C-alpha positions as CSV (number, residue, x, y, z in Angstrom):
1,M,-14.3,17.6,-9.2
2,S,-17.8,17.7,-7.7
3,N,-19.3,15.1,-10.1
4,H,-16.9,12.2,-9.3
5,Y,-14.6,10.7,-6.7
6,H,-11.2,9.0,-6.6
7,L,-10.4,6.0,-4.4
8,L,-7.2,4.2,-3.8
9,I,-8.0,0.7,-2.6
10,E,-5.7,-2.3,-2.1
11,T,-7.3,-5.7,-1.8
12,P,-5.1,-8.8,-0.9
13,N,-7.3,-11.2,-2.8
14,G,-7.6,-9.3,-6.1
15,N,-11.4,-9.1,-5.6
16,L,-11.9,-5.5,-6.4
17,V,-15.3,-6.1,-8.0
18,D,-16.6,-7.6,-4.8
19,A,-15.0,-4.9,-2.7
20,M,-16.8,-2.1,-4.7
21,K,-20.3,-3.6,-4.7
22,W,-21.1,-2.8,-1.1
23,P,-20.0,0.8,-0.9
24,Q,-21.6,1.8,-4.2
25,A,-24.9,0.0,-3.4
26,T,-25.1,1.3,0.1
27,F,-24.3,4.9,-0.9
28,T,-26.8,4.8,-3.8
29,Q,-29.6,3.5,-1.6
30,R,-29.0,6.1,1.1
31,Y,-28.7,8.9,-1.3
32,N,-31.8,8.0,-3.2
33,A,-33.8,7.6,0.1
34,R,-32.6,11.0,1.3
35,H,-33.4,12.8,-2.0
36,Q,-36.5,10.7,-2.8
37,L,-35.0,9.4,-6.0
38,W,-35.1,6.0,-7.7
39,G,-32.7,4.1,-9.9
40,H,-29.0,4.2,-10.7
41,L,-26.9,6.9,-9.2
42,F,-23.6,6.1,-10.9
43,Q,-23.2,6.2,-14.6
44,G,-21.6,3.0,-16.0
45,R,-19.0,0.8,-14.3
46,Y,-16.2,2.1,-12.2
47,K,-12.8,2.3,-13.9
48,A,-9.8,0.5,-12.5
49,K,-6.4,1.6,-13.6
50,I,-3.4,-0.4,-12.5
């Protein structure tokens, strides 16, 4: 399981897309800066199963 992660998130307004933008963008920017990389870190969109 080293190439992916699982999250369980509950949002009262049903705005999961907005809730996921900040953590993914922030993590990607910091990871790329630390490892001197550029571009997308995550492959494709996140998957939401209800």
